[in-house]
C-alpha positions, -999 to +999 in steps of 0.1 A: +669-704+111+676-667+102+688-644+129+663-620+146+672-584+150+672-567+184+640-548+190+634-515+207+605-500+227+593-494+262+581-529+269+610-549+254+598-582+269+565-578+249+584-572+217+606-602+223+575-623+231+558-613+198+590-620+178+595-655+194+557-662+190+559-654+153+590-676+149+572-705+165+541-700+144+562-699+112+578-732+124+613-717+125+614-738+157+596-772+154+576-788+182+600-806+206+629-783+198+643-759+225+646-722+223+680-706+228+691-702+264+683-671+284+718-659+281+718-663+243+685-645+239+696-617+262+727-612+240+707-614+208+681-588+220+706-568+240+685-569+272+688-584+307+680-620+314+651-608+336+635-592+305+639-625+286+623-644+315+592-621+312+590-628+275+593-665+281+566-663+308+542-650+282+551-678+259+544-703+287+511-686+296+498-687+260+508-723+253+538-719+230+565-734+252+569-755+282+597-750+307+614-783+315+643-788+339+676-795+322+661-790+288+651-754+289+621-739+269+605-767+248+583-756+219+548-771+220+528-783+190+498-762+200+484-729+187+463-706+208+432-713+188+426-734+156+392-740+142+388-760+110+368-743+083+371-709+098+395-683+113+422-664+095+432-693+073+414-696+040+396-729+032+422-733+004+451-730+028+435-755+052+429-779+023+465-777+012+478-781+047+456-812+053+458-826+018+420-830+015+400-837-017+378-806-019+357-786-042+342-751-040+309-741-056+301-704-058+264-697-053+265-659-052+292-632-059+275-598-061+271-564-044+244-561-018+238-550+019+244-567+052+216-591+064+197-578+094+211-605+117+245-587+116+230-554+130+243-562+165+278-569+153+280-539+131+253-513+138+271-485+121+275-503+088+240-516+082+235-496+050+271-500+037+276-517+004+292-551+006+303-579-017+281-609-009+299-641-014+281-675-008+299-708-013+295-745-007+325-764+004+326-801-005+351-825+011+355-860-005+325-852-027+301-843+001+288-808+007+297-801+044+303-763+048+280-734+037+300-701+038+286-666+036+311-637+034+304-600+034+333-578+023+329-540+026+333-524-008+353-496+007+382-521+008+371-549-015+353-534-045+349-567-063+361-604-063+370-620-096+352-653-103+384-674-103+394-659-070+360-667-054+367-704-062+402-703-047+421-685-020+405-651-013+430-642+014+458-647-010+441-622-034+433-597-006+468-597+008+489-599-024+467-583-051+448-557-030+477-553-004+452-554+025+471-559+059+447-584+075+452-583+113+428-603+135+393-616+140+367-619+168+348-652+166+318-669+181+310-706+178+275-721+184+256-753+177+223-744+160+192-763+147+194-771+110+177-744+088+162-745+053+195-732+037+215-760+053+189-786+043+191-773+007+228-771+004+245-796+027+247-834+028+235-837+064+227-874+067+198-867+090+217-844+114+194-821+134+221-795+142+251-777+126+280-758+139+279-721+132+310-699+132+306-661+130+336-639+126+343-602+123+377-597+106+398-565+109+427-550+092+458-542+112+446-506+118+414-521+135+391-513+105+364-539+101+364-551+065+347-585+065+319-604+082+319-642+079+293-667+087+298-704+082+276-734+090+291-769+088+283-805+095+290-813+131+313-843+123+336-820+103+342-796+131+372-797+153+384-771+179+418-772+194+425-749+224+452-746+250+445-741+287+468-738+316+456-740+352+466-712+375+467-725+410+441-708+432+456-691+462+435-685+493 
């Protein structure tokens, strides 16, 4: 593992937490391994042990480590939120990670405007020009995910055809140099609509899972709206919850 440089700032424990969080997400520490001791981290970041404890408390609270007597801080194999077929991982990245047999069919890749249903999410951008990208995702030769993406032309003027069939986030980050930051997300279970009946292999299902995301750059600029409907049996959500004891 490469060494981490000391950080500076008013809230040093928060800087340390973010650095350790990133190291865990990048699997520089694997699940089951232990973090360096409080003393070692205090020397590394040039802070007090109390500051290190505050950073570790945030890691515990957010499900990255578990404090175990005589073993120290044990790394957990849990991310704060992971939803298959959505989030800030592209479908191509998920496919490679899970070694799935997949295929993408592009239905639409053209300029347009946002659908009316996004008005509540983005009222100020209703007339803004966007790239409308619609795709069907097949897994093991069955169409199970219907993706609709809307990229604001201010940041994404066009998407090449070969990119639309592959990893768009790789193109956005490496070719357009867009610093993608975070997303807000809602997940609902909805009745099957005409689009889903037309495009997906539903096997008689009456409902689909719908994931709606607003994706932002690191400077908090909204640059993408995403809507995905997928067959219920292909959806999995993994979350981490810790009980805080109620005190009377």
